[in-house]
N, C-alpha and C positions, 0 to 999 in steps of 0.2 A: 715652248712659247707660253708666255703668260697672257691669260685672257680675263676679262671682267664681264660678268653677266648680271644684269639687274633682274631681280625676280621678287616673288612674294611668298607668303607662307605655303601656298599650294605648290609652288615650284620647289621649295625646300622639302616638302613632303615627298614629292616625286624624286628628288635627289636621294633622300634617305632610303627609298625603296628601289632605287636603280640608277637613274641618270637624270640630268637636268637638261631641259630644252631651253633654248633662248638664243637671241642674237648676241654673239660675243663682240665686245669692244676691244680693240687692240691699241696699245700705246704706240705712239709715233716712234719711240726709241726706248731704251732701258733707263733713260734719265728719270730721276725721281719726279720731276715736274710733269713729264709726259705721262708717267704711270698714274700720277694723281689726277691729271686731266681725264685719262681714260676711265678711272674709277668714278669720277663725277659724272661723266657722260653715261656710264652704265647705270648710275643711280637714278637717272631720269626714267628708266624702264621698270623700276620697282623699288620698294622700300629697303631692300637689302641687296648688297652687291656680293656676289660669289667670285672670289679670285681663285683661279685654277691654273695649274701648269699642265699643258698637254704637249704631245709630240708632233701632232699635225692637226690641221684645221678641221678635218672630218671626224676626229676622235670625240666620242661622247664624254661628257663630264660626269664622272662617278665620284662617290665620296673619296676614293683614293687620290684623285687629282686635286682636290680642294686644298688650297693653301690657307685661306682665311675667309671670314665673313665680315662685312662692314654694314652698319646700320646706324641711323640717327636715334639717339635715346632721349634727347631733350630739345628745347627750342633753340639751341645754339646752331643747329645745322651741321655740326661736326659729325663725321662718321666714326663711330666707335668700332674698335677691332675685336674680333672674336676668333679663337682658334677653331680648327676644323672639328674637334671633338666637342665643341660647345653648340652644335647644331640644335640640340633640344632647347637650350636656353634662348637661342635666336628665334626659333619657332614660337616659343612661349611669349616672348616680347612682342612679336608681330600679331599674336592672336588676342592680346589683352584688350 
């Protein structure tokens, strides 16, 4: 199941050292529009959205489950995409 969690730099630091806590947002369906809406809803909880694939809703999100990161880089309001291995870059962007 794909989940979306809004978080901040401290949450990403926690993810790097183990797992991420946070209220996951689920898409209504696998439709791209529903997934985009879920991502926007998660973005209300923090400046970065962590997208993860988990097997069940009680499973912790560790770096292994992360599919991507999304954060706003400019005044456009558009969420930029980052690969899981770019977590250091995302943390750096958030702490500027």
